[in-house]
N, C-alpha and C positions, 0 to 999 in steps of 0.2 A: 598646329592644329588650334582651333578656338577652344576656350573652356566649353565643355559640353553642358555644363550647367548655367551657361549664359542665356540671355534672351535671344532665341534663335530666329525671331521673327525681325530682327535688325540688322540688314546689310551682312548676312552670313551666306557665303557662296555654298552651292551644293558640294563642292570638293572639299569644304572645310567643316561642313556639318556632320554629325553622326548619322548613321544609317539604321533603320528599323531592324532589330535583331531576328525578326521573322521573315518579313518579305523583302528586306533590302533596300527600301525605298529611302530616298534622302529625306531628311527631317529639316531642311532649310526653311520650308515655307509652311510647317505644320506646328502652329502655335499651340494646338491641344494635345501635343505628344505625351506619352506616358513614360515615366523613368523610374527604374527600380534600382537601388543602391544596396550592396551589401558588403561584409567583410569575409574574405577568404584567404586563409594562409596569412593573416596580417596585412593584406593589400585591399584597397577599396576597389570594388568591382561595380560596373554600371552597365545597365542594358536599357536601351531606348527603343522604344515603339511607337508606330504611327497613330495607333488607335487601341482601344479596348480590345477589339477582337483578336489583333495581334499580340496584345500583352496576355489575354486569356489563353491563347493557343500556346505560348511560351510557358505559362504556368502548368498547363496540362502534360508538357513534354519533359518538365523537371522532375 
């Protein structure tokens, strides 16, 4: 899998791109995606979102 922090707008196939944590859409062609990173149990965790609406929905569910 490609580094999820790389520039996803450049030659990244939908199979290799992360998916939106809320709606499941591939983020291969979403240059304005939102990313949240945090540490849990000593491990880096990352959640990707296709837009602010999905990001807000995820925030409300936490």
